[in-house]
C-alpha positions as CSV (number, residue, x, y, z in Angstrom):
1,A,-33.7,3.4,-47.0
2,K,-33.9,1.3,-51.2
3,K,-32.5,3.2,-52.6
4,W,-28.1,3.6,-51.3
5,I,-24.6,3.9,-52.3
6,N,-22.1,1.1,-51.7
7,I,-19.2,2.6,-51.5
8,R,-17.3,-0.8,-51.9
9,K,-18.3,-0.6,-56.1
10,S,-18.5,3.2,-56.3
11,Y,-14.9,2.6,-55.1
12,G,-14.4,-0.3,-57.8
13,N,-15.3,1.9,-60.5
14,F,-13.3,4.8,-59.6
15,Y,-10.1,4.1,-58.9
16,K,-10.2,0.6,-60.8
17,V,-9.6,-1.3,-58.9
18,P,-10.6,-5.0,-58.8
19,R,-13.3,-7.0,-56.3
20,N,-10.6,-8.5,-53.6
21,Q,-9.8,-4.5,-53.0
22,T,-12.8,-3.3,-51.9
23,K,-13.1,-4.6,-48.2
24,L,-13.1,-1.6,-45.7
25,T,-9.5,-1.9,-43.6
26,I,-8.0,-2.5,-47.5
27,M,-9.4,0.9,-48.9
28,L,-8.0,3.1,-46.3
29,E,-5.0,1.6,-47.0
30,N,-4.8,2.3,-50.1
31,L,-6.1,6.2,-49.4
32,G,-2.4,5.7,-47.1
33,M,-5.7,5.7,-43.9
34,N,-5.3,3.5,-41.0
35,Y,-8.5,2.0,-39.4
36,D,-10.3,4.7,-36.8
37,G,-12.0,2.3,-33.8
38,R,-12.7,-1.5,-33.3
39,P,-13.5,-3.0,-36.3
40,H,-16.8,-4.5,-37.0
41,S,-18.1,-2.0,-34.8
42,G,-20.8,-0.7,-36.8
43,L,-20.3,3.6,-35.8
44,D,-16.5,2.8,-36.3
45,D,-17.4,0.6,-39.3
46,S,-19.4,3.8,-40.6
47,K,-17.4,6.9,-39.4
48,N,-14.4,5.2,-42.0
49,I,-16.8,4.6,-44.8
50,A,-16.9,8.0,-44.8
51,R,-13.3,8.8,-43.9
52,I,-12.9,6.8,-47.9
53,A,-16.5,9.0,-49.1
54,I,-14.7,12.1,-48.3
55,R,-11.3,11.5,-49.8
56,M,-13.3,10.2,-53.2
57,L,-15.2,13.0,-53.2
58,Q,-12.1,15.5,-52.5
59,D,-10.4,12.9,-55.9
60,G,-13.5,14.1,-58.4
61,C,-15.7,11.1,-58.1
62,D,-19.3,12.0,-58.4
63,L,-21.1,9.5,-56.0
64,R,-24.4,8.6,-56.4
65,V,-27.4,6.8,-55.9
66,N,-26.4,2.5,-57.5
67,E,-28.7,0.4,-55.6
68,K,-31.5,-0.1,-55.1
69,I,-34.1,-3.0,-53.5
70,H,-37.5,-3.3,-56.6
71,G,-40.3,-5.6,-55.9
72,G,-37.9,-7.4,-52.8
73,Q,-34.5,-7.7,-55.4
74,L,-31.7,-6.5,-55.3
75,M,-30.9,-4.1,-58.3
76,T,-28.1,-1.9,-59.7
77,V,-28.6,1.8,-60.9
78,S,-27.0,2.5,-63.9
79,S,-24.3,5.8,-63.0
80,S,-26.1,7.0,-66.8
81,V,-29.4,7.9,-64.6
82,P,-30.8,11.0,-63.3
83,L,-30.2,11.8,-59.4
84,E,-33.8,12.2,-58.1
85,G,-35.0,14.1,-55.4
86,A,-33.3,16.9,-53.0
87,P,-31.3,19.4,-54.9
88,A,-27.3,18.8,-53.3
89,P,-27.1,20.7,-50.4
90,Q,-25.3,24.2,-50.7
91,M,-23.1,26.4,-48.9
92,P,-24.9,29.0,-46.9
93,R,-24.9,31.9,-47.4
94,Y,-23.9,35.0,-45.1
95,R,-25.4,38.1,-44.9
96,N,-22.9,41.7,-44.2
């Protein structure tokens, strides 16, 4: 993966909170959620991050790639840069 969404950056920018308010447990707490699972378990952390992302989408956040590796260097991606790649997934259409 050379491009990704840093959920901490997205959360901080969307909810207008300082970086020290973007730790996983604090983000969950501020959204009225409890941490599910064992802390620092990769799988449980991932599930909790997904819960935060879902909530952000429900709240109207447009999650976009905001970091990438270029030439071995970590770079911030501007939110004004057009999205690349496949189109957003669509809900399946059912035939009658």
